[in-house]
C-alpha positions as CSV (number, residue, x, y, z in Angstrom):
1,M,-81.4,7.7,120.3
2,F,-82.4,4.6,119.2
3,S,-81.2,1.5,121.2
4,R,-81.6,-2.0,120.7
5,E,-83.8,-2.4,123.4
6,M,-86.3,0.1,121.6
7,A,-86.0,-2.1,118.2
8,I,-86.7,-5.3,119.6
9,R,-89.6,-3.6,121.7
10,M,-91.1,-2.0,118.6
11,L,-90.9,-5.5,116.7
12,L,-92.8,-7.1,119.4
13,I,-95.4,-4.9,119.2
14,G,-95.5,-5.2,115.4
15,A,-95.7,-8.9,115.6
16,L,-97.9,-8.7,118.1
17,L,-100.6,-6.8,116.0
18,V,-99.6,-8.7,112.9
19,I,-100.4,-11.7,115.0
20,A,-103.7,-10.4,116.7
21,R,-105.0,-10.0,112.6
22,L,-103.9,-13.4,111.2
23,A,-105.6,-14.6,114.3
24,V,-109.1,-13.0,113.2
25,D,-108.7,-14.1,109.2
26,L,-107.6,-18.2,110.9
27,T,-111.0,-17.6,113.0
28,A,-113.2,-16.0,110.4
29,A,-112.3,-18.3,107.6
30,A,-112.3,-21.3,110.3
31,A,-116.0,-20.4,111.3
32,Y,-116.9,-20.0,107.6
33,V,-115.7,-23.1,106.9
34,F,-117.0,-25.2,109.7
35,P,-120.0,-23.0,110.8
36,E,-121.1,-26.0,113.1
37,F,-118.3,-25.8,115.2
38,D,-118.4,-21.9,115.5
39,V,-119.0,-20.8,118.9
40,G,-117.8,-17.1,118.6
41,Q,-113.8,-18.0,118.7
42,K,-113.5,-15.3,115.9
43,D,-115.5,-12.6,117.8
44,I,-112.8,-13.3,121.1
45,A,-110.2,-12.9,118.1
46,F,-111.9,-9.5,117.2
47,V,-112.2,-7.9,120.0
48,I,-108.2,-8.6,120.8
49,F,-107.6,-7.5,118.2
50,I,-109.4,-3.9,118.4
51,L,-108.2,-3.8,122.0
52,A,-104.7,-3.6,120.9
53,V,-104.3,-1.1,118.3
54,P,-105.6,1.5,120.6
55,C,-103.2,0.3,123.4
56,V,-100.1,1.2,120.7
57,L,-101.9,4.5,119.9
58,I,-102.0,5.3,123.3
59,L,-98.2,4.1,123.9
60,A,-97.3,6.5,120.6
61,L,-99.4,9.5,122.3
62,V,-97.3,8.4,125.4
63,R,-93.9,8.3,123.8
64,L,-95.0,11.7,121.9
65,F,-95.3,13.3,125.0
66,Q,-92.2,12.0,126.6
67,K,-90.8,13.5,123.2
68,R,-89.3,10.3,122.6
69,L,-90.3,11.2,119.0
70,V,-88.3,8.3,116.9
71,E,-90.3,5.6,119.0
72,A,-93.8,7.5,118.7
73,G,-93.6,7.7,115.0
74,G,-92.4,4.0,114.8
75,L,-95.3,3.1,117.1
76,L,-98.2,4.9,114.8
77,I,-96.3,3.2,111.6
78,I,-96.4,-0.4,113.2
79,C,-100.3,0.5,114.0
80,C,-101.0,1.3,110.6
81,L,-99.2,-2.7,109.3
82,P,-101.9,-5.3,110.5
83,F,-104.2,-3.2,107.9
84,S,-101.5,-3.5,105.3
85,F,-102.4,-6.8,103.7
86,D,-106.1,-8.4,102.6
87,E,-106.9,-11.5,104.1
88,T,-104.4,-13.9,104.4
89,L,-106.7,-17.1,104.0
90,N,-109.4,-17.8,100.5
91,R,-111.8,-19.4,102.6
92,Q,-114.1,-20.3,99.3
93,F,-110.7,-22.1,98.3
94,W,-110.8,-23.6,101.8
95,K,-114.0,-24.8,102.5
96,F,-114.1,-26.3,98.8
97,R,-111.2,-28.6,99.6
98,I,-112.4,-29.6,102.8
99,H,-115.7,-30.7,101.0
100,K,-114.4,-32.1,97.7
101,S,-114.3,-35.7,98.5
102,D,-117.7,-35.6,99.6
103,Y,-119.4,-33.5,96.1
104,Q,-116.8,-36.1,94.2
105,S,-119.1,-39.0,95.7
106,I,-122.4,-36.8,94.6
107,M,-121.4,-36.7,91.5
108,Q,-120.5,-40.5,91.1
109,S,-123.6,-41.6,92.0
110,D,-125.9,-39.2,90.1
111,P,-127.8,-41.3,87.9
112,G,-128.7,-38.5,84.9
113,P,-127.6,-37.7,81.3
114,P,-124.5,-35.7,81.0
115,P,-123.2,-33.4,81.0
116,K,-123.6,-33.6,84.8
117,Y,-123.0,-30.9,87.3
118,R,-124.5,-30.0,91.0
119,V,-125.2,-26.9,92.2
120,F,-124.3,-27.4,96.3
121,N,-125.5,-24.7,98.7
122,W,-123.3,-23.0,101.1
123,G,-125.6,-20.9,102.5
124,N,-126.7,-17.0,102.8
125,R,-124.6,-14.5,105.1
126,N,-125.0,-11.0,106.0
127,T,-123.0,-8.7,103.5
128,R,-122.4,-5.9,106.7
129,L,-122.0,-5.8,110.4
130,M,-125.4,-4.8,111.3
131,G,-128.1,-5.5,108.6
132,G,-127.5,-4.8,105.1
133,G,-128.0,-7.2,102.0
134,V,-127.9,-11.2,102.3
135,L,-125.2,-13.1,100.3
136,F,-126.8,-16.4,99.1
137,E,-123.4,-18.5,98.3
138,A,-123.5,-21.9,96.3
139,V,-120.8,-23.7,94.1
140,V,-121.2,-25.1,91.0
141,Y,-119.3,-28.6,90.5
142,D,-119.9,-30.6,87.2
143,E,-118.4,-34.3,86.6
144,F,-115.3,-32.7,85.1
145,D,-113.6,-31.5,88.6
146,N,-114.8,-28.2,87.3
147,I,-115.6,-25.3,90.1
148,A,-117.4,-22.7,88.1
149,W,-119.7,-19.5,89.5
150,W,-123.7,-20.0,88.7
151,S,-125.0,-18.0,86.1
152,P,-128.2,-19.0,84.0
153,E,-126.5,-20.7,81.0
154,W,-126.0,-23.9,83.5
155,G,-129.8,-24.4,84.3
156,G,-130.0,-24.7,80.3
157,L,-127.5,-27.3,80.0
158,R,-129.4,-30.6,81.8
159,S,-132.7,-31.5,80.6
160,S,-133.5,-32.1,84.0
161,P,-131.8,-30.4,86.9
162,S,-132.8,-31.1,90.2
163,P,-134.6,-28.5,92.0
164,E,-132.3,-27.4,94.1
165,D,-130.4,-26.8,91.0
166,R,-132.7,-24.6,89.3
């Protein structure tokens, strides 16, 4: 009923689905961190992933009609596997770590009075696939190597904030 070949086949199918999901996460994070090098690789990975899941579902239905219930049930469970975990990469942290030396050099060359801080604009993006809201992103970096999200109190700390910091 449950053979070694079936187990290997199901493990390989599960591994391929998880790898496809990880490829989507990695390419989306890379496109976020390096938008100038985004040539649609995240879209290709997404299409591959979206096509792989229905293929496994169809295979599960075929196994169900062949009365191979254990394999059909296993394949249906495997289809849920790539959706069972959140994003694997923290793209905001990755982007900050890549550009941290730039932020530090700008902070060191800032002639302003303490407390020194700077708002680094990360641009904006849509919040939904088809339109929706717009999310404006920035990171506030100060002279003490701290990171903070923008709040109105930051504007009052410095007597002469730059126009982009306002």
